[in-house]
N, C-alpha and C positions, 0 to 999 in steps of 0.2 A: 502493500500498501504507499510505503513512504518512497517507493521509486516513482508511481504512477502519480503523483501530484506535481512534481516535478514536471513529467512529460504533458502532465495536460497545461501547466502554465507555459512551456514552451509552445506547446501548438497555440494557444490562445495568443500568446507575442508574437508568432510567426505570422499569424493573421491579420492581426494590428499593421505589421509592417508593409504585409501584400495591399492592406488598406492606403496606408500611406503611399508606398510605392506608385499607387492604383491613381492617387489625388495628384500626385507630382506629375505622374505624367499626362493626365487629363488638363492639367494647367499648364504645362507646357507646349501642348498641342495648342490652347484658345492663346496663347500669349505668341504663338507662332503665326497664327489665323490674323490675329491683330497687327501684328507686323508687318505681313503680306497686305491685308488691307491699306495699310498706311501708307505702305511703300506704291502701291496703285494711285491713292488719292493724291501723293506728292507728283508722279508722273504725271495724272492727270490738270493738276495745276500748273506743273513746267508747260506744257505744252498752251494752256490759255493762256500764261504770261510769253511764250514766245510768240504766239500770235500774234498779242497784244502790241508786241514791242515791233511785230513787219508791220501791222497797221501802222502804228506811228511812225515808222520810218516811210513807209509807202507816202503817209500824207505830207510828212515833211518833203518830200523828192517831189512831190505834185508842187506844192507852195513853192519851192525852190523854182522848179520848172516854168509856173506861171509868173514869179518874180523877173526870170531871166528871159524872158516874150516881151516886157513892157518896155 
């Protein structure tokens, strides 16, 4: 009986360890998804910034061309 109690305790503790490991893996997977989504959001924002800069340059070029013609 004395040997059975430590065995039961060890089994219970190992189950807790598995639960902790599963929780950690789940948290890591969620963080990975968040990171991927943030990267996509950053890429979209950078594309919009680049488009705005292109439009600004085109507008400025058009103004310069109009000024040169006068």
